[in-house]
DOVO-890351 format. One line per 4 residues: number of its first residue (from 1); their letters; for each residue x, y, z negated of N, C-alpha, C. Coordinates in pm, whole numbers, padded with zeros to 5 digits, m for minus. Layout:
N
NUM> A> X/Y/Z/X/Y/Z/X/Y/Z  ...
END
This chain:
253
1> XXXX> m01841/00545/00965/m01827/00416/00865/m01881/00439/00749  m01965/00342/00684/m02014/00345/00538/m01964/00228/00465  m01892/00273/00355/m01848/00152/00260/m01922/00125/00163  m01946/00003/00111/m02010/m00040/m00023/m01917/m00110/m00093
5> XXXX> m01906/m00085/m00213/m01837/m00138/m00331/m01923/m00191/m00442  m01869/m00333/m00451/m01961/m00412/m00541/m01871/m00432/m00692  m01907/m00332/m00784/m01832/m00339/m00906/m01905/m00396/m01019  m02007/m00459/m00975/m02105/m00519/m01093/m02044/m00653/m01165
9> XXXX> m01928/m00701/m01117/m01873/m00794/m01199/m01746/m00741/m01281  m01728/m00612/m01258/m01616/m00549/m01335/m01667/m00496/m01454  m01616/m00530/m01578/m01677/m00511/m01703/m01563/m00426/m01787  m01447/m00466/m01754/m01319/m00407/m01831/m01192/m00457/m01753
13> XXXX> m01088/m00383/m01802/m00959/m00424/m01739/m00908/m00363/m01614  m00840/m00437/m01553/m00746/m00389/m01427/m00838/m00353/m01326  m00953/m00421/m01288/m01050/m00391/m01183/m01109/m00249/m01207  m01142/m00205/m01306/m01201/m00074/m01339/m01100/00024/m01325
17> XXXX> m00967/00012/m01383/m00859/00112/m01351/m00839/00137/m01198  m00826/00012/m01137/m00788/00026/m00996/m00912/00096/m00926  m01029/00077/m00955/m01129/00146/m00874/m01131/00292/m00891  m01122/00333/m01047/m01105/00474/m01079/m00982/00550/m01002
21> XXXX> m00888/00482/m01014/m00774/00557/m00961/m00767/00553/m00808  m00811/00457/m00734/m00819/00453/m00584/m00926/00594/m00558  m01039/00607/m00618/m01126/00709/m00581/m01078/00833/m00634  m01007/00836/m00758/m00959/00975/m00787/m00848/01021/m00695
25> XXXX> m00771/00933/m00615/m00673/00987/m00530/m00725/00964/m00384  m00862/00949/m00350/m00901/00910/m00234/m00866/01038/m00136  m00812/01002/m00014/m00784/01111/00085/m00891/01103/00185  m00960/01233/00191/m01075/01255/00270/m01016/01283/00410
29> XXXX> m00896/01314/00431/m00849/01358/00560/m00781/01254/00631  m00743/01130/00571/m00690/01019/00627/m00801/00899/00626  m00919/00910/00579/m01010/00796/00593/m01114/00829/00676  m01192/00745/00733/m01304/00766/00833/m01447/00730/00758
33> XXXX> m01443/00710/00634/m01576/00668/00566/m01655/00798/00540  m01772/00787/00603/m01864/00914/00573/m01929/00901/00426  m01943/00778/00394/m02008/00758/00264/m01949/00643/00192  m01939/00660/00071/m01888/00544/m00009/m02006/00505/m00137
37> XXXX> m02066/00396/m00125/m02168/00356/m00225/m02108/00263/m00318  m02123/00280/m00452/m02052/00210/m00549/m02170/00146/m00652  m02178/00001/m00660/m02271/m00039/m00745/m02202/m00109/m00860  m02227/m00060/m01004/m02165/m00122/m01107/m02258/m00069/m01241
41> XXXX> m02181/m00113/m01369/m02253/m00059/m01476/m02259/00088/m01493  m02350/00142/m01591/m02368/00281/m01580/m02247/00341/m01650  m02181/00292/m01751/m02070/00351/m01830/m01940/00344/m01737  m01932/00239/m01653/m01818/00257/m01555/m01836/00359/m01437
45> XXXX> m01983/00377/m01387/m02005/00485/m01289/m01960/00616/m01347  m01991/00632/m01484/m01977/00766/m01523/m01818/00807/m01535  m01747/00712/m01519/m01605/00746/m01522/m01545/00773/m01376  m01631/00748/m01290/m01579/00765/m01138/m01612/00918/m01117
49> XXXX> m01519/00988/m01036/m01532/01122/m01010/m01653/01144/m00916  m01723/01260/m00913/m01829/01275/m00820/m01794/01372/m00722  m01847/01344/m00605/m01817/01437/m00470/m01925/01410/m00379  m01905/01463/m00265/m02007/01466/m00166/m02036/01345/m00093
53> XXXX> m01924/01253/m00105/m01944/01128/m00020/m01939/01010/m00107  m01938/01021/m00257/m01952/00914/m00331/m02093/00905/m00386  m02160/00796/m00383/m02300/00747/m00426/m02290/00647/m00521  m02345/00682/m00647/m02326/00578/m00748/m02455/00521/m00774
57> XXXX> m02461/00370/m00800/m02593/00329/m00814/m02585/00214/m00931  m02666/00220/m01032/m02659/00131/m01147/m02703/m00024/m01102  m02644/m00110/m01107/m02662/m00248/m01059/m02762/m00310/m01160  m02728/m00312/m01296/m02854/m00338/m01391/m02773/m00301/m01509
61> XXXX> m02864/m00305/m01615/m02836/m00253/m01755/m02733/m00378/m01815  m02640/m00341/m01908/m02547/m00434/m01962/m02614/m00550/m02049  m02742/m00525/m02075/m02807/m00627/m02180/m02894/m00725/m02088  m02871/m00725/m01944/m02969/m00822/m01852/m02891/m00950/m01884
65> XXXX> m02971/m01055/m01881/m02911/m01196/m01875/m02817/m01224/m01766  m02705/m01324/m01778/m02651/m01379/m01685/m02731/m01428/m01549  m02831/m01482/m01572/m02920/m01546/m01461/m02968/m01413/m01384  m03013/m01321/m01432/m03068/m01195/m01371/m02944/m01133/m01299
69> XXXX> m02818/m01142/m01357/m02713/m01069/m01287/m02696/m01135/m01150  m02678/m01279/m01151/m02642/m01357/m01051/m02766/m01337/m00946  m02879/m01350/m00978/m02984/m01305/m00893/m02989/m01188/m00827  m02951/m01090/m00908/m02949/m00953/m00838/m02838/m00941/m00742
73> XXXX> m02719/m00997/m00774/m02602/m00995/m00682/m02625/m01072/m00555  m02671/m01177/m00580/m02709/m01280/m00461/m02808/m01220/m00350  m02921/m01180/m00420/m03052/m01129/m00329/m03069/m00993/m00324  m03061/m00909/m00428/m03108/m00775/m00419/m02981/m00679/m00373
77> XXXX> m02867/m00722/m00392/m02761/m00633/m00359/m02740/m00619/m00196  m02752/m00745/m00128/m02753/m00725/00013/m02854/m00648/00065  m02977/m00649/00020/m03094/m00568/00053/m03052/m00408/00038  m02991/m00375/m00059/m02960/m00238/m00100/m02838/m00195/00004
81> XXXX> m02744/m00283/00014/m02634/m00250/00119/m02696/m00228/00246  m02795/m00324/00303/m02846/m00275/00434/m02928/m00144/00437  m02987/m00138/00329/m03094/m00003/00315/m02995/00126/00328  m02877/00096/00278/m02781/00240/00272/m02693/00240/00401
85> XXXX> m02706/00132/00500/m02642/00124/00624/m02498/00095/00595  m02451/00024/00492/m02326/m00005/00473/m02264/m00105/00592  m02144/m00069/00631/m02080/m00143/00751/m01989/m00254/00683  m01935/m00239/00565/m01844/m00325/00496/m01852/m00319/00349
89> XXXX> m01820/m00444/00291/m01840/m00436/00148/m01690/m00472/00082  m01666/m00432/m00023/m01550/m00457/m00111/m01608/m00503/m00238  m01575/m00642/m00257/m01582/m00718/m00385/m01457/m00703/m00489  m01489/m00614/m00588/m01372/m00609/m00664/m01335/m00722/m00751
93> XXXX> m01422/m00829/m00747/m01378/m00957/m00823/m01430/m01073/m00734  m01340/m01184/m00725/m01381/m01286/m00647/m01499/m01373/m00711  m01538/m01353/m00837/m01642/m01409/m00895/m01780/m01361/m00838  m01795/m01303/m00723/m01901/m01236/m00666/m01996/m01350/m00605
97> XXXX> m02145/m01337/m00624/m02235/m01418/m00543/m02283/m01361/m00424  m02243/m01230/m00394/m02294/m01153/m00262/m02236/m01202/m00159  m02315/m01248/m00051/m02240/m01295/00083/m02275/m01195/00189  m02270/m01076/00161/m02285/m00982/00283/m02159/m00974/00350
101> XXXX> m02178/m00962/00485/m02059/m00973/00580/m02062/m00846/00667  m01943/m00790/00712/m01820/m00845/00656/m01774/m00792/00529  m01692/m00860/00447/m01665/m00822/00314/m01508/m00865/00310  m01459/m00760/00208/m01323/m00784/00145/m01323/m00838/m00006
105> XXXX> m01282/m00940/m00030/m01309/m00985/m00158/m01155/m01009/m00240  m01147/m00940/m00376/m01028/m00931/m00438/m01023/m01047/m00546  m00906/m01113/m00547/m00880/m01231/m00638/m00807/m01163/m00759  m00873/m01149/m00876/m00793/m01085/m00994/m00772/m01165/m01113
109> XXXX> m00861/m01268/m01113/m00863/m01373/m01238/m00806/m01496/m01210  m00704/m01530/m01272/m00628/m01648/m01264/m00666/m01752/m01390  m00732/m01706/m01465/m00766/m01789/m01594/m00827/m01932/m01573  m00918/m01938/m01481/m00981/m02059/m01465/m00875/m02168/m01392
113> XXXX> m00763/m02128/m01331/m00679/m02220/m01265/m00561/m02266/m01357  m00543/m02220/m01477/m00417/m02244/m01553/m00488/m02341/m01658  m00424/m02473/m01626/m00499/m02589/m01726/m00435/m02567/m01882  m00317/m02514/m01900/m00273/m02487/m02030/m00363/m02387/m02103
117> XXXX> m00402/m02279/m02028/m00483/m02185/m02102/m00635/m02223/m02122  m00677/m02303/m02012/m00825/m02347/m02013/m00826/m02469/m02140  m00716/m02522/m02167/m00736/m02630/m02278/m00747/m02556/m02406  m00717/m02434/m02422/m00707/m02365/m02533/m00858/m02347/m02585
121> XXXX> m00956/m02321/m02468/m01090/m02294/m02499/m01170/m02413/m02502  m01113/m02546/m02466/m01184/m02654/m02485/m01225/m02699/m02621  m01353/m02735/m02634/m01484/m02725/m02559/m01589/m02626/m02611  m01599/m02530/m02518/m01667/m02405/m02571/m01763/m02350/m02471
125> XXXX> m01853/m02245/m02482/m01928/m02175/m02391/m01849/m02119/m02276  m01728/m02050/m02344/m01641/m01972/m02258/m01557/m02067/m02165  m01532/m02192/m02199/m01465/m02305/m02117/m01546/m02331/m02032  m01675/m02362/m02043/m01783/m02383/m01935/m01794/m02279/m01833
129> XXXX> m01802/m02158/m01885/m01824/m02039/m01794/m01690/m02018/m01695  m01555/m02046/m01757/m01445/m02046/m01672/m01448/m02164/m01578  m01496/m02269/m01616/m01495/m02394/m01534/m01587/m02357/m01409  m01702/m02310/m01435/m01802/m02280/m01335/m01734/m02148/m01242
133> XXXX> m01681/m02075/m01308/m01622/m01945/m01225/m01530/m01985/m01124  m01451/m02095/m01164/m01354/m02140/m01064/m01398/m02184/m00919  m01509/m02250/m00915/m01581/m02286/m00816/m01650/m02177/m00730  m01705/m02080/m00802/m01770/m01954/m00760/m01651/m01877/m00684
137> XXXX> m01528/m01858/m00736/m01430/m01782/m00674/m01395/m01849/m00546  m01370/m01987/m00554/m01327/m02047/m00436/m01440/m02035/m00322  m01559/m02051/m00354/m01649/m02021/m00251/m01655/m01895/m00203  m01633/m01780/m00300/m01639/m01659/m00244/m01510/m01610/m00164
141> XXXX> m01413/m01671/m00187/m01284/m01640/m00120/m01281/m01693/00030  m01336/m01819/00025/m01343/m01902/00157/m01449/m01825/00236  m01552/m01764/00197/m01645/m01709/00286/m01605/m01554/00319  m01511/m01511/00251/m01493/m01371/00277/m01424/m01341/00419
145> XXXX> m01446/m01228/00472/m01380/m01169/00582/m01239/m01166/00579  m01188/m01117/00460/m01040/m01105/00420/m01063/m01117/00276  m00953/m01183/00225/m00933/m01208/00068/m00798/m01150/00039  m00796/m01080/m00081/m00679/m01015/m00114/m00621/m01081/m00262
149> XXXX> m00503/m01124/m00247/m00438/m01159/m00378/m00344/m01055/m00432  m00318/m01049/m00571/m00219/m00962/m00612/m00078/m01017/m00594  m00056/m01158/m00617/00062/m01216/m00613/00071/m01340/m00519  00186/m01373/m00498/00199/m01499/m00402/00185/m01627/m00508
153> XXXX> 00211/m01605/m00610/00182/m01721/m00720/00036/m01751/m00740  m00042/m01640/m00747/m00198/m01648/m00748/m00240/m01711/m00621  m00192/m01668/m00494/m00237/m01726/m00370/m00217/m01888/m00371  m00098/m01920/m00415/m00068/m02062/m00398/m00135/m02158/m00492
157> XXXX> m00144/m02093/m00596/m00228/m02171/m00724/m00379/m02210/m00680  m00439/m02089/m00621/m00593/m02100/m00588/m00592/m02175/m00455  m00504/m02184/m00369/m00520/m02253/m00237/m00513/m02388/m00275  m00472/m02436/m00393/m00474/m02587/m00435/m00602/m02624/m00439
161> XXXX> m00710/m02534/m00483/m00845/m02567/m00490/m00931/m02534/m00379  m00903/m02433/m00315/m00981/m02386/m00179/m00940/m02425/m00061  m00802/m02486/m00045/m00740/m02503/00076/m00682/m02381/00136  m00599/m02381/00240/m00525/m02283/00297/m00636/m02176/00344
165> XXXX> m00609/m02055/00302/m00703/m01942/00314/m00630/m01850/00435  m00677/m01871/00562/m00599/m01805/00693/m00652/m01660/00676  m00755/m01624/00595/m00811/m01491/00611/m00740/m01400/00501  m00637/m01448/00432/m00594/m01402/00292/m00469/m01288/00328
169> XXXX> m00447/m01192/00240/m00334/m01105/00245/m00278/m01069/00114  m00167/m01039/00107/m00095/m01016/m00036/m00078/m00898/m00040  m00152/m00810/m00143/m00132/m00653/m00180/m00105/m00653/m00322  00017/m00637/m00370/00022/m00625/m00514/m00030/m00485/m00550
173> XXXX> m00107/m00466/m00630/m00180/m00331/m00669/m00206/m00302/m00824  m00122/m00357/m00895/m00147/m00349/m01043/m00070/m00225/m01112  m00022/m00130/m01032/00048/m00025/m01080/m00036/00123/m01088  m00036/00166/m01205/m00132/00301/m01219/m00084/00402/m01109
177> XXXX> m00170/00500/m01087/m00128/00616/m00984/m00088/00729/m01084  00019/00790/m01059/00057/00903/m01130/00124/01008/m01058  00068/01120/m01062/00136/01246/m00989/00272/01262/m01042  00356/01255/m00951/00498/01289/m00994/00526/01428/m01052
181> XXXX> 00457/01498/m01006/00465/01653/m01055/00422/01659/m01217  00332/01557/m01252/00294/01547/m01403/00384/01473/m01488  00477/01406/m01421/00536/01298/m01490/00647/01366/m01601  00643/01338/m01725/00733/01377/m01819/00836/01280/m01870
185> XXXX> 00929/01312/m01922/01034/01209/m01987/00962/01140/m02098  00961/01002/m02116/00896/00935/m02230/01013/00894/m02313  01012/00962/m02437/01099/00925/m02550/01064/00797/m02629  01157/00693/m02556/01141/00564/m02647/01213/00536/m02764
189> XXXX> 01316/00629/m02779/01361/00642/m02930/01339/00757/m03013  01300/00739/m03126/01300/00850/m03228/01407/00834/m03320  01413/00929/m03415/01515/00918/m03508/01523/00794/m03594  01409/00726/m03613/01398/00610/m03704/01378/00465/m03653
193> XXXX> 01290/00477/m03540/01254/00350/m03487/01263/00351/m03329  01266/00229/m03296/01250/00178/m03142/01098/00141/m03132  01014/00219/m03071/00885/00185/m03072/00865/00066/m02931  00798/m00053/m02984/00760/m00145/m02888/00595/m00144/m02890
197> XXXX> 00554/m00112/m02756/00387/m00114/m02750/00330/m00226/m02642  00245/m00292/m02695/00173/m00394/m02620/00028/m00360/m02605  00005/m00327/m02467/m00147/m00287/m02471/m00214/m00401/m02392  m00322/m00443/m02456/m00402/m00554/m02401/m00511/m00585/m02495
201> XXXX> m00614/m00659/m02443/m00724/m00700/m02536/m00658/m00828/m02607  m00698/m00847/m02728/m00675/m00961/m02811/m00745/m01082/m02756  m00664/m01185/m02698/m00736/m01307/m02659/m00626/m01423/m02647  m00670/m01527/m02651/m00583/m01648/m02647/m00471/m01645/m02521
205> XXXX> m00520/m01615/m02423/m00412/m01621/m02292/m00335/m01492/m02311  m00352/m01389/m02399/m00260/m01278/m02394/m00155/m01300/m02485  m00173/m01399/m02584/m00042/m01448/m02668/m00001/m01354/m02762  m00079/m01256/m02809/m00027/m01167/m02909/00019/m01230/m03027
209> XXXX> m00027/m01358/m03075/00029/m01436/m03170/00176/m01473/m03170  00206/m01501/m03035/00355/m01528/m03034/00440/m01418/m03035  00391/m01284/m02963/00472/m01177/m02982/00492/m01136/m03125  00396/m01141/m03222/00411/m01133/m03349/00516/m01203/m03431
213> XXXX> 00500/m01340/m03384/00598/m01441/m03449/00737/m01393/m03397  00752/m01371/m03271/00892/m01316/m03210/00933/m01187/m03273  00842/m01090/m03294/00884/m00987/m03365/00928/m00993/m03518  00851/m01085/m03580/00895/m01086/m03691/01033/m01167/m03722
217> XXXX> 01075/m01259/m03622/01216/m01316/m03626/01325/m01191/m03597  01272/m01113/m03482/01364/m01014/m03426/01408/m00923/m03541  01307/m00856/m03621/01350/m00761/m03711/01418/m00813/m03828  01467/m00942/m03843/01548/m00984/m03944/01680/m00941/m03912
221> XXXX> 01710/m00919/m03782/01862/m00873/m03733/01840/m00726/m03675  01743/m00681/m03656/01735/m00532/m03590/01597/m00472/m03682  01637/m00397/m03786/01540/m00339/m03873/01495/m00209/m03818  01525/m00157/m03703/01496/m00025/m03650/01388/m00037/m03548
225> XXXX> 01309/m00156/m03565/01195/m00169/m03454/01060/m00153/m03526  00957/m00123/m03438/00822/m00109/m03486/00720/m00149/m03367  00642/m00231/m03384/00534/m00288/m03288/00416/m00234/m03291  00363/m00188/m03182/00234/m00137/m03167/00136/m00237/m03101
229> XXXX> 00030/m00309/m03140/m00066/m00382/m03066/m00200/m00300/m03032  m00207/m00267/m02909/m00334/m00184/m02890/m00411/m00247/m02797  m00547/m00264/m02845/m00645/m00317/m02747/m00773/m00370/m02838  m00883/m00398/m02779/m01020/m00442/m02834/m00999/m00611/m02837
233> XXXX> m01109/m00649/m02875/m01102/m00803/m02895/m01252/m00839/m02885  m01276/m00964/m02818/m01385/m01040/m02796/m01379/m01173/m02895  m01268/m01231/m02879/m01226/m01349/m02948/m01221/m01338/m03101  m01308/m01337/m03187/m01290/m01296/m03314/m01183/m01382/m03396
237> XXXX> m01191/m01512/m03389/m01101/m01599/m03459/m00957/m01574/m03442  m00933/m01541/m03312/m00796/m01530/m03263/m00755/m01390/m03318  m00835/m01293/m03319/m00785/m01160/m03364/m00770/m01164/m03513  m00843/m01241/m03575/m00812/m01263/m03739/m00679/m01350/m03750
241> XXXX> m00649/m01429/m03661/m00514/m01510/m03684/m00405/m01408/m03655  m00407/m01317/m03570/m00318/m01208/m03552/m00303/m01118/m03658  m00412/m01086/m03708/m00402/m00999/m03834/m00350/m01068/m03943  m00364/m01195/m03979/m00293/m01274/m04074/m00133/m01298/m04059
245> XXXX> m00109/m01302/m03923/00051/m01308/m03894/00115/m01198/m03924  00047/m01069/m03915/00097/m00941/m03938/00075/m00879/m04054  00016/m00950/m04138/m00038/m00904/m04281/00046/m00829/m04356  00169/m00913/m04376/00289/m00852/m04476/00406/m00781/m04397
249> XXXX> 00365/m00749/m04263/00481/m00661/m04194/00435/m00517/m04176  00495/m00441/m04239/00438/m00292/m04226/00492/m00235/m04095  00583/m00308/m04013/00633/m00257/m03899/00542/m00289/m03769  00435/m00359/m03813/00337/m00381/m03701/00222/m00313/m03724
253> X> 00189/m00230/m03627/00075/m00127/m03630/m00053/m00174/m03546
END
């Protein structure tokens, strides 16, 4: 059996972490795949371990236009899958345009289905992208041989748009893989502060602004707290708002 993995839609976040960890902990003795071909961005492929059965292919450069990316995934990727004799494809994201069969397609992104969040972006290029992505995902999940959801909530919400997906399965997989032998006790308390850490990109739907407001209120009663906000940002105006909210609070790092 030869497996193909379409990681061309994965640019950041949980999808990349999941792929890296699965391949890092891949069991050669318990799996029957003789080859695994992975298509993705070069910087993502460089993070994946190299061995005798992993074959890494650059899908396209990160500066190619969205139209080229769609064209490549819809028309060129199926040709490459057949050329490499792949028996089955895993799409790491339901936003895939590739219709190679059989395939397993993972649903990871709920943003397009949450009206309260969508309204925050109205009316912008990002809103249009999310609106279109909703129907691409529905089409992809309907046509998949097997669709994978992380939560029952996500499955129920998306099925309001796609209809009942009899080909679906629920597999929670948002937990990192850690070698128990390497686990060490994590010290939450130090002599002076209780450290609170929030790791995520700054964006409207991540609600760092609400976290900062809540923290500013909390330290009025508990002055032994410190908040660490860790992550990059693409939504510049939201990041500036968070910086302004935390400007006069030295307990926010």
